MITORVEX-569476 format. One record per residue: residue number from 1; residue in one letter; x, y, z of N, C-alpha, C, CB in turn. Coordinates in steps of 0.05 Angstrom, whole numbers, plus 5000, padded with zeros to 4 digits. Glycine has a CB too. Example, Ala and Ser with C-alpha at 12.3 -4.5 7.8 and 13.67 -1.06 7.14 Angstrom:
BEGIN
LUMKOL   n res  n_x  n_y  n_z ca_x ca_y ca_z  c_x  c_y  c_z cb_x cb_y cb_z
LUMKOL   1   A 5264 4886 5156 5246 4910 5156 5264 4934 5156 5226 4911 5181
LUMKOL   2   S 5257 4955 5142 5273 4979 5143 5258 5001 5157 5282 4988 5114
//
This chain:
BEGIN
LUMKOL   n res  n_x  n_y  n_z ca_x ca_y ca_z  c_x  c_y  c_z cb_x cb_y cb_z
LUMKOL   1   M 5017 4976 5000 5000 5000 5000 5017 5025 5000 4981 5000 5024
LUMKOL   2   S 5008 5045 4986 5024 5070 4986 5018 5086 5011 5017 5087 4960
LUMKOL   3   I 5035 5105 5017 5032 5121 5042 5006 5137 5041 5056 5140 5045
LUMKOL   4   I 4998 5147 5018 4973 5162 5017 4949 5145 5024 4969 5175 4989
LUMKOL   5   R 4948 5120 5014 4926 5102 5021 4926 5096 5051 4927 5077 5004
LUMKOL   6   D 4950 5091 5062 4952 5086 5091 4942 5110 5107 4981 5079 5098
LUMKOL   7   L 4950 5134 5098 4941 5159 5112 4910 5162 5110 4955 5183 5101
LUMKOL   8   E 4900 5157 5086 4870 5159 5082 4856 5140 5101 4863 5154 5053
LUMKOL   9   K 4867 5116 5103 4854 5096 5121 4856 5105 5150 4868 5068 5117
LUMKOL  10   R 4879 5114 5158 4883 5123 5186 4866 5147 5193 4913 5129 5191
LUMKOL  11   S 4863 5166 5174 4849 5191 5180 4819 5189 5174 4861 5213 5163
LUMKOL  12   G 4810 5168 5161 4782 5166 5154 4775 5186 5132 4765 5171 5178
LUMKOL  13   G 4794 5195 5116 4789 5213 5094 4785 5242 5102 4765 5204 5079
LUMKOL  14   A 4796 5249 5126 4794 5277 5136 4821 5287 5145 4773 5278 5159
LUMKOL  15   C 4824 5313 5146 4848 5325 5156 4852 5317 5185 4848 5356 5153
LUMKOL  16   E 4875 5307 5192 4880 5298 5220 4883 5321 5239 4905 5280 5221
LUMKOL  17   I 4884 5345 5229 4885 5369 5247 4858 5382 5250 4906 5389 5235
LUMKOL  18   C 4845 5390 5227 4820 5405 5229 4795 5391 5220 4823 5431 5213
LUMKOL  19   T 4798 5366 5211 4776 5348 5201 4764 5357 5174 4755 5347 5222
LUMKOL  20   A 4777 5376 5160 4767 5383 5133 4769 5359 5115 4783 5408 5121
LUMKOL  21   T 4751 5357 5095 4752 5334 5077 4760 5342 5048 4725 5321 5077
LUMKOL  22   E 4765 5367 5044 4773 5377 5017 4803 5382 5015 4758 5403 5010
LUMKOL  23   S 4814 5379 4991 4842 5386 4985 4862 5374 5005 4846 5416 4985
LUMKOL  24   L 4860 5348 5009 4878 5334 5028 4904 5325 5015 4864 5310 5040
LUMKOL  25   G 4925 5326 5031 4951 5317 5021 4968 5307 5044 4966 5340 5006
LUMKOL  26   I 4993 5300 5037 5011 5290 5057 5029 5313 5067 5029 5267 5045
LUMKOL  27   Y 5031 5315 5094 5050 5333 5105 5071 5316 5121 5036 5354 5124
LUMKOL  28   A 5095 5316 5111 5117 5301 5125 5128 5319 5147 5140 5293 5104
LUMKOL  29   V 5125 5310 5172 5133 5327 5195 5163 5326 5198 5119 5317 5221
LUMKOL  30   P 5176 5350 5196 5205 5351 5198 5214 5345 5226 5215 5378 5189
LUMKOL  31   P 5239 5336 5230 5257 5328 5208 5252 5298 5200 5286 5331 5217
LUMKOL  32   N 5261 5291 5177 5261 5263 5168 5233 5251 5166 5277 5246 5186
LUMKOL  33   G 5213 5266 5158 5186 5255 5156 5179 5243 5130 5166 5276 5162
LUMKOL  34   D 5196 5247 5110 5190 5237 5083 5187 5207 5081 5212 5245 5064
LUMKOL  35   D 5165 5199 5068 5159 5170 5062 5158 5153 5087 5180 5159 5044
LUMKOL  36   D 5150 5165 5110 5146 5149 5134 5118 5155 5145 5169 5157 5156
LUMKOL  37   L 5102 5135 5145 5074 5138 5154 5072 5149 5182 5060 5111 5152
LUMKOL  38   N 5090 5140 5200 5089 5148 5227 5100 5177 5232 5105 5130 5244
LUMKOL  39   K 5112 5188 5211 5122 5216 5214 5109 5234 5194 5153 5216 5209
LUMKOL  40   S 5085 5226 5185 5069 5242 5166 5041 5244 5175 5070 5230 5137
LUMKOL  41   I 5027 5265 5166 4999 5268 5173 4983 5274 5147 4994 5291 5193
LUMKOL  42   H 4958 5267 5148 4939 5273 5126 4927 5300 5133 4917 5250 5123
LUMKOL  43   A 4933 5320 5117 4925 5347 5124 4913 5362 5100 4948 5363 5135
LUMKOL  44   C 4896 5381 5106 4884 5397 5084 4903 5419 5075 4857 5410 5094
LUMKOL  45   A 4898 5431 5052 4915 5451 5041 4918 5475 5059 4905 5460 5013
LUMKOL  46   T 4897 5482 5073 4898 5505 5091 4917 5500 5114 4870 5511 5103
LUMKOL  47   C 4915 5477 5127 4934 5470 5149 4963 5469 5138 4926 5443 5162
LUMKOL  48   I 4967 5456 5116 4994 5453 5105 5006 5481 5099 4994 5435 5080
LUMKOL  49   E 4990 5498 5087 5000 5525 5080 5008 5541 5105 4979 5540 5064
LUMKOL  50   Q 4991 5539 5126 4997 5555 5150 5019 5543 5167 4971 5557 5166
LUMKOL  51   I 5022 5516 5166 5045 5504 5180 5071 5513 5167 5043 5472 5179
LUMKOL  52   G 5071 5516 5141 5095 5523 5126 5101 5553 5125 5093 5513 5099
LUMKOL  53   D 5082 5570 5131 5086 5599 5129 5074 5613 5153 5074 5610 5103
LUMKOL  54   A 5090 5620 5173 5081 5633 5198 5066 5658 5192 5105 5638 5216
LUMKOL  55   A 5072 5672 5171 5058 5698 5164 5029 5693 5157 5073 5712 5141
LUMKOL  56   K 5022 5669 5149 4994 5663 5140 4977 5650 5162 4995 5645 5116
LUMKOL  57   I 4988 5647 5186 4973 5633 5208 4949 5649 5215 4991 5629 5232
LUMKOL  58   D 4926 5636 5214 4900 5647 5224 4894 5632 5250 4877 5643 5203
LUMKOL  59   P 4898 5646 5273 4895 5633 5299 4867 5620 5303 4899 5653 5321
LUMKOL  60   N 4846 5631 5291 4820 5619 5294 4818 5592 5280 4798 5638 5282
LUMKOL  61   H 4832 5589 5258 4832 5563 5245 4843 5541 5263 4849 5564 5219
LUMKOL  62   W 4863 5549 5280 4877 5529 5296 4864 5523 5322 4905 5539 5301
LUMKOL  63   R 4840 5534 5327 4825 5526 5351 4817 5497 5350 4799 5544 5353
LUMKOL  64   C 4819 5485 5326 4815 5456 5323 4835 5440 5339 4816 5449 5293
LUMKOL  65   L 4857 5452 5346 4878 5437 5361 4867 5428 5389 4903 5454 5365
LUMKOL  66   N 4847 5441 5398 4834 5433 5423 4826 5404 5423 4809 5451 5429
LUMKOL  67   D 4818 5394 5399 4811 5366 5395 4834 5349 5385 4787 5364 5376
LUMKOL  68   S 4848 5359 5364 4868 5342 5351 4893 5338 5368 4876 5355 5325
LUMKOL  69   M 4898 5355 5388 4922 5351 5405 4920 5326 5421 4926 5375 5423
LUMKOL  70   W 4896 5314 5423 4892 5289 5438 4894 5265 5421 4864 5290 5452
LUMKOL  71   S 4902 5268 5395 4905 5246 5377 4924 5225 5388 4914 5256 5349
LUMKOL  72   E 4920 5200 5379 4939 5179 5387 4962 5178 5368 4924 5152 5388
LUMKOL  73   V 4961 5194 5346 4982 5194 5326 5004 5214 5334 4970 5201 5298
LUMKOL  74   S 5028 5205 5339 5050 5222 5348 5055 5246 5330 5075 5206 5350
LUMKOL  75   A 5054 5242 5303 5059 5264 5284 5039 5286 5287 5059 5253 5256
LUMKOL  76   V 5014 5279 5293 4992 5299 5297 4998 5315 5322 4964 5285 5298
LUMKOL  77   K 5006 5301 5344 5012 5315 5369 5036 5333 5366 5017 5294 5391
LUMKOL  78   V 5056 5325 5351 5080 5342 5347 5072 5367 5332 5101 5326 5331
LUMKOL  79   V 5056 5365 5311 5046 5388 5296 5030 5406 5314 5030 5380 5271
LUMKOL  80   A 5012 5395 5330 4996 5410 5349 5013 5426 5368 4976 5392 5365
LUMKOL  81   Y 5033 5413 5380 5051 5426 5398 5066 5449 5385 5072 5406 5410
LUMKOL  82   R 5077 5444 5361 5092 5466 5347 5074 5489 5340 5105 5454 5321
LUMKOL  83   M 5049 5484 5331 5032 5506 5323 5023 5522 5348 5007 5495 5308
LUMKOL  84   L 5017 5508 5370 5009 5521 5395 5032 5539 5405 5001 5501 5416
LUMKOL  85   T 5056 5528 5402 5080 5543 5411 5083 5569 5394 5105 5526 5409
LUMKOL  86   K 5078 5567 5368 5081 5590 5351 5061 5612 5358 5078 5582 5321
LUMKOL  87   M 5038 5604 5369 5016 5623 5374 5012 5631 5403 4991 5612 5363
LUMKOL  88   T 5032 5626 5420 5028 5631 5449 5020 5660 5454 5053 5624 5464
LUMKOL  89   A 5028 5679 5437 5021 5707 5441 4991 5712 5441 5035 5724 5421
LUMKOL  90   E 4976 5693 5429 4947 5696 5427 4933 5691 5454 4936 5676 5407
LUMKOL  91   G 4947 5678 5473 4935 5673 5499 4924 5645 5502 4914 5693 5505
LUMKOL  92   W 4903 5639 5487 4890 5613 5490 4908 5589 5484 4866 5612 5473
LUMKOL  93   P 4927 5591 5465 4944 5568 5459 4961 5560 5484 4963 5574 5436
LUMKOL  94   Q 4968 5579 5501 4983 5572 5525 4968 5553 5543 4991 5597 5540
LUMKOL  95   D 4941 5557 5545 4925 5539 5562 4926 5511 5551 4895 5549 5562
LUMKOL  96   L 4925 5508 5524 4926 5481 5512 4954 5469 5515 4919 5483 5482
LUMKOL  97   L 4975 5486 5513 5002 5476 5517 5005 5465 5545 5023 5498 5511
LUMKOL  98   D 4992 5478 5564 4994 5468 5592 4981 5441 5595 4981 5489 5611
LUMKOL  99   M 4962 5434 5577 4947 5409 5580 4957 5386 5562 4918 5414 5573
LUMKOL 100   I 4970 5394 5539 4978 5373 5520 4997 5353 5532 4991 5387 5495
LUMKOL 101   Y 4994 5328 5524 5012 5307 5534 5028 5295 5511 4997 5285 5549
LUMKOL 102   L 5055 5297 5513 5073 5284 5495 5092 5267 5511 5088 5305 5476
LUMKOL 103   D 5097 5243 5503 5117 5227 5517 5145 5239 5511 5115 5196 5510
LUMKOL 104   E 5165 5229 5524 5192 5240 5521 5202 5241 5492 5212 5225 5538
LUMKOL 105   E 5196 5219 5478 5205 5217 5450 5190 5238 5432 5201 5189 5439
LUMKOL 106   E 5164 5240 5436 5148 5259 5421 5157 5288 5427 5118 5256 5427
LUMKOL 107   L 5162 5294 5452 5170 5321 5460 5197 5328 5448 5171 5323 5491
LUMKOL 108   A 5215 5308 5448 5242 5313 5436 5239 5318 5406 5260 5288 5441
LUMKOL 109   W 5220 5304 5393 5215 5308 5364 5204 5336 5360 5196 5286 5353
LUMKOL 110   A 5184 5344 5377 5171 5370 5374 5191 5393 5378 5148 5372 5394
LUMKOL 111   K 5210 5389 5396 5230 5409 5402 5256 5405 5386 5236 5410 5431
LUMKOL 112   S 5256 5386 5368 5280 5378 5354 5297 5402 5345 5273 5361 5331
LUMKOL 113   A 5322 5401 5351 5340 5422 5342 5342 5423 5312 5368 5418 5354
LUMKOL 114   D 5336 5400 5299 5337 5399 5270 5314 5414 5257 5337 5371 5260
LUMKOL 115   Y 5292 5419 5273 5269 5433 5263 5271 5462 5270 5243 5421 5274
LUMKOL 116   V 5274 5479 5250 5274 5507 5253 5255 5519 5233 5303 5520 5251
LUMKOL 117   D 5236 5534 5242 5218 5547 5224 5233 5568 5207 5194 5561 5239
LUMKOL 118   P 5234 5565 5181 5250 5583 5165 5240 5612 5166 5250 5574 5136
LUMKOL 119   N 5215 5617 5174 5204 5644 5175 5207 5657 5202 5175 5643 5168
LUMKOL 120   E 5220 5643 5221 5222 5653 5248 5251 5658 5256 5209 5633 5267
LUMKOL 121   E 5256 5682 5267 5282 5687 5278 5287 5670 5302 5286 5717 5284
LUMKOL 122   V 5311 5659 5305 5317 5643 5328 5324 5661 5351 5340 5623 5321
LUMKOL 123   V 5309 5658 5373 5314 5673 5398 5323 5652 5419 5289 5689 5407
LUMKOL 124   I 5347 5656 5430 5357 5637 5449 5355 5649 5477 5387 5630 5443
LUMKOL 125   H 5341 5634 5495 5338 5643 5523 5360 5630 5540 5309 5635 5533
LUMKOL 126   R 5372 5646 5556 5394 5636 5574 5388 5644 5603 5421 5646 5565
LUMKOL 127   D 5394 5626 5621 5390 5633 5650 5413 5650 5660 5388 5607 5667
LUMKOL 128   S 5414 5656 5686 5434 5674 5697 5463 5663 5694 5428 5678 5726
LUMKOL 129   N 5465 5637 5690 5492 5625 5686 5499 5621 5657 5493 5599 5701
LUMKOL 130   G 5481 5628 5639 5486 5625 5610 5477 5599 5599 5515 5628 5605
LUMKOL 131   A 5463 5582 5615 5453 5556 5605 5429 5562 5588 5445 5537 5629
LUMKOL 132   V 5427 5547 5565 5404 5551 5547 5379 5539 5559 5410 5538 5519
LUMKOL 133   L 5357 5555 5558 5331 5547 5569 5314 5537 5546 5318 5570 5584
LUMKOL 134   S 5298 5517 5551 5279 5506 5531 5251 5506 5544 5287 5478 5521
LUMKOL 135   A 5231 5507 5528 5203 5504 5538 5201 5478 5553 5182 5506 5515
LUMKOL 136   G 5188 5479 5576 5185 5454 5592 5206 5450 5613 5185 5431 5574
LUMKOL 137   D 5227 5466 5613 5248 5464 5633 5238 5473 5660 5273 5481 5625
LUMKOL 138   S 5253 5466 5681 5248 5476 5708 5270 5494 5716 5245 5452 5729
LUMKOL 139   V 5263 5516 5730 5283 5536 5739 5278 5542 5768 5282 5561 5722
LUMKOL 140   V 5298 5554 5781 5295 5564 5809 5301 5594 5809 5315 5548 5828
LUMKOL 141   L 5285 5609 5824 5289 5637 5826 5315 5642 5843 5265 5652 5839
LUMKOL 142   I 5332 5661 5834 5356 5666 5849 5355 5691 5866 5380 5668 5829
LUMKOL 143   K 5332 5705 5865 5328 5728 5883 5298 5732 5887 5341 5753 5872
LUMKOL 144   D 5290 5745 5909 5262 5752 5913 5253 5771 5891 5258 5764 5942
LUMKOL 145   L 5229 5766 5880 5218 5783 5859 5191 5793 5868 5216 5767 5833
LUMKOL 146   N 5188 5820 5867 5162 5832 5873 5145 5830 5848 5166 5862 5882
LUMKOL 147   V 5123 5815 5849 5107 5811 5825 5087 5834 5823 5092 5783 5827
LUMKOL 148   K 5091 5850 5803 5074 5874 5799 5045 5865 5792 5085 5891 5777
LUMKOL 149   G 5026 5878 5805 4998 5874 5800 4987 5849 5813 4994 5871 5770
LUMKOL 150   A 5003 5833 5826 4993 5808 5838 4996 5809 5869 5009 5784 5827
LUMKOL 151   N 5009 5830 5879 5011 5834 5908 5024 5811 5923 4984 5840 5919
LUMKOL 152   F 5045 5799 5912 5060 5779 5927 5089 5780 5918 5047 5751 5924
LUMKOL 153   I 5105 5768 5934 5134 5766 5927 5141 5737 5921 5152 5777 5951
LUMKOL 154   A 5152 5732 5898 5162 5706 5890 5189 5702 5904 5164 5702 5859
LUMKOL 155   K 5191 5683 5922 5214 5680 5939 5238 5667 5925 5207 5664 5963
LUMKOL 156   R 5261 5675 5933 5286 5663 5923 5286 5633 5931 5311 5677 5936
LUMKOL 157   G 5294 5616 5912 5295 5588 5916 5269 5573 5908 5300 5582 5945
LUMKOL 158   E 5249 5589 5900 5223 5576 5892 5227 5564 5864 5200 5597 5891
LUMKOL 159   A 5217 5539 5861 5219 5525 5835 5197 5533 5817 5219 5494 5840
LUMKOL 160   V 5203 5537 5792 5183 5543 5772 5186 5521 5751 5187 5572 5759
LUMKOL 161   R 5165 5504 5749 5167 5481 5731 5152 5486 5704 5155 5456 5744
LUMKOL 162   N 5160 5472 5684 5147 5473 5658 5145 5501 5647 5119 5460 5660
LUMKOL 163   I 5167 5515 5646 5167 5543 5636 5160 5544 5606 5194 5556 5641
LUMKOL 164   T 5151 5567 5598 5147 5572 5569 5165 5596 5562 5117 5577 5562
LUMKOL 165   L 5173 5597 5537 5190 5618 5528 5174 5640 5514 5212 5607 5509
LUMKOL 166   V 5182 5665 5518 5170 5687 5504 5186 5689 5478 5170 5714 5520
LUMKOL 167   H 5174 5682 5456 5188 5677 5431 5201 5702 5419 5171 5665 5411
LUMKOL 168   D 5191 5726 5425 5202 5749 5413 5220 5765 5432 5180 5768 5403
LUMKOL 169   N 5226 5753 5456 5243 5767 5475 5260 5746 5491 5226 5784 5495
LUMKOL 170   A 5286 5746 5486 5304 5726 5498 5307 5730 5528 5331 5728 5484
LUMKOL 171   E 5299 5753 5538 5302 5758 5567 5277 5751 5583 5309 5787 5571
LUMKOL 172   H 5256 5741 5571 5231 5735 5585 5223 5706 5582 5208 5753 5576
LUMKOL 173   I 5215 5694 5605 5202 5668 5604 5176 5671 5620 5221 5646 5616
LUMKOL 174   E 5159 5651 5618 5134 5651 5634 5133 5625 5650 5109 5654 5616
LUMKOL 175   G 5120 5627 5674 5117 5604 5690 5097 5609 5713 5144 5595 5702
LUMKOL 176   K 5089 5588 5726 5069 5591 5748 5084 5593 5775 5049 5568 5749
LUMKOL 177   V 5078 5615 5790 5088 5619 5816 5064 5625 5834 5110 5642 5817
LUMKOL 178   S 5061 5611 5856 5039 5614 5874 5012 5612 5859 5040 5641 5889
LUMKOL 179   G 5011 5594 5840 4986 5589 5825 4980 5610 5804 4964 5588 5844
LUMKOL 180   Q 4997 5630 5799 4992 5650 5779 5014 5649 5758 4991 5678 5792
LUMKOL 181   R 5006 5652 5733 5025 5653 5711 5037 5681 5709 5011 5645 5684
LUMKOL 182   I 5063 5682 5711 5077 5708 5710 5100 5708 5690 5087 5716 5738
LUMKOL 183   V 5108 5732 5682 5132 5735 5665 5156 5739 5683 5128 5759 5644
LUMKOL 184   I 5177 5725 5678 5201 5726 5695 5225 5733 5677 5206 5699 5710
LUMKOL 185   L 5242 5751 5686 5267 5757 5672 5286 5734 5675 5279 5783 5682
LUMKOL 186   T 5299 5726 5653 5317 5703 5653 5341 5708 5671 5326 5696 5625
LUMKOL 187   Q 5348 5733 5675 5372 5739 5692 5367 5732 5722 5379 5769 5690
LUMKOL 188   Y 5342 5726 5729 5336 5719 5757 5329 5690 5761 5312 5736 5766
LUMKOL 189   V 5336 5673 5742 5331 5644 5745 5356 5628 5739 5308 5636 5726
LUMKOL 190   K 5355 5603 5750 5377 5584 5745 5363 5558 5737 5395 5581 5771
LUMKOL 191   K 5372 5546 5715 5361 5521 5705 5368 5499 5724 5373 5515 5677
LUMKOL 192   T 5348 5481 5729 5352 5459 5747 5353 5431 5734 5331 5459 5768
LUMKOL 193   N 5343 5429 5709 5343 5403 5696 5356 5403 5669 5315 5393 5693
//
């Protein structure tokens, strides 16, 4: 059987991201997705175009990720993670990123150093010691921080798990402290994992 027939069978003849049934094709999830059923998805032309060109992303189209991120297909979850990460500035994608589950292998694939969006400038986040930070890392605060607008102080030594990166600013990360999501300057954190 050819890969397209296998994908049609797996997807039930619908886009594995948004469930559209028109203009379907193969999207090989980078890196090394070519000719591999497990590293490809059956996707509509709209999804494929927006995955490939960050300037054309319509955040409302991607609200479908609320359902498709729970797929049992690893390639679909990797695409969902990457698209949600690209759109964190919209607000709602961050809530989904906090809920999405990828096993270690899937997460490594989603964050693969080999995958770089050609339309996106690479911003590298570093902690106070110069260690490179990645989304999902855990950090420890190295000084007390007065959290503006929240009326509390984030204490030195407090752990912040599962951080997210602010993609357009290398000096900012986000994380939950005392149950509230806050922006933290990278100069005040130390990577723990």
